[in-house]
C-alpha positions in Angstrom: 19.4 -12.2 -27.2 19.1 -10.6 -23.8 15.8 -10.6 -22.1 14.1 -7.3 -21.4 12.6 -6.0 -18.1 8.9 -6.0 -17.8 7.5 -2.5 -18.5 5.7 -2.0 -15.2 8.1 -3.5 -12.8 9.5 -0.2 -11.5 6.0 1.2 -11.2 4.9 -1.8 -9.1 7.9 -1.3 -6.9 7.3 2.4 -6.3 3.6 1.9 -5.7 4.3 -0.8 -3.2 6.7 1.4 -1.2 4.5 4.5 -1.3 1.4 2.5 -0.3 3.0 1.8 3.1 3.3 5.6 3.6 -0.3 6.0 2.4 -1.4 3.3 4.9 0.0 5.2 7.9 -0.5 8.8 6.9 -4.0 8.8 5.3 -5.9 6.3 7.5 -5.4 3.6 4.9 -7.3 5.2 2.0 -4.3 6.1 -0.1 -2.6 2.8 0.6 -5.6 0.9 -0.7 -5.7 2.9 -3.9 -1.9 2.7 -4.6 -1.5 -0.9 -3.7 -4.6 -1.8 -5.8 -3.0 -0.1 -8.8 0.3 -1.9 -8.1 -1.4 -5.3 -7.9 -3.3 -4.5 -11.2 0.0 -3.6 -13.0 1.7 -6.7 -11.6 -1.0 -8.9 -12.9 -0.9 -7.1 -16.3 2.9 -7.8 -16.4 2.4 -11.4 -15.4 0.0 -11.9 -18.4 2.6 -10.2 -20.7 5.3 -12.6 -19.3 3.2 -15.7 -20.0 2.5 -14.5 -23.6 6.1 -13.6 -24.3 8.2 -15.6 -21.9 11.2 -15.7 -24.3 11.3 -11.9 -24.5 10.9 -10.8 -20.9 12.7 -11.7 -17.6 10.6 -11.9 -14.5 13.1 -10.0 -12.3 11.6 -9.1 -8.9 8.0 -8.8 -10.0 6.8 -11.5 -7.6 8.5 -9.8 -4.7 6.9 -6.5 -5.4 3.5 -8.1 -6.0 3.7 -9.6 -2.5 4.7 -6.2 -1.1 1.7 -4.7 -2.7 -0.6 -7.4 -1.3 0.7 -6.9 2.2 0.3 -3.2 1.9 -3.2 -3.7 0.7 -4.1 -5.9 3.7 -2.5 -3.4 6.2 -4.3 -0.5 4.5 -7.7 -2.2 4.6 -7.2 -3.0 8.3 -6.2 0.6 9.0 -9.2 1.9 7.0 -11.6 -0.4 8.9 -10.1 0.8 12.2 -10.4 4.4 11.2 -14.1 4.0 10.2 -14.8 2.2 13.5 -13.2 5.0 15.5 -15.1 7.6 13.6 -18.4 5.7 13.8 -18.2 5.2 17.5 -16.9 8.6 18.4 -13.8 7.3 20.0 -11.6 9.4 17.9 -12.8 12.5 19.7 -12.1 10.9 23.1 -8.6 10.0 21.9 -8.0 13.6 20.7 -9.1 15.0 24.1 -6.8 12.6 26.0 -3.9 13.6 23.7 -4.6 17.3 24.4 -4.6 16.6 28.2 -1.3 14.8 27.8 0.2 17.7 25.9 -1.0 20.2 28.5 0.6 18.1 31.2 3.9 18.1 29.4 3.8 21.9 29.0 3.6 22.5 32.7 
């Protein structure tokens, strides 16, 4: 009998890839949420695999679990940096410098 794929393997893959986009585009918040869900689903599939090892094939679940963990770390670091910038007011300074650079290029 041929082994089946784990039910959440594709979801873990998609969440891992999208969490990188969430890390960069949403100051880390969306990346933390999506990679957290991906890690949860990967652990759920690992438990299912242990219980029914003769029915399911592991496939690339471990790879995508690692991708989600790396995305989680990057997202947390990005979120901490964004909170630091907001708390110290350096984000406003950075925006002012960017506006000056844009004005300089427009001349």
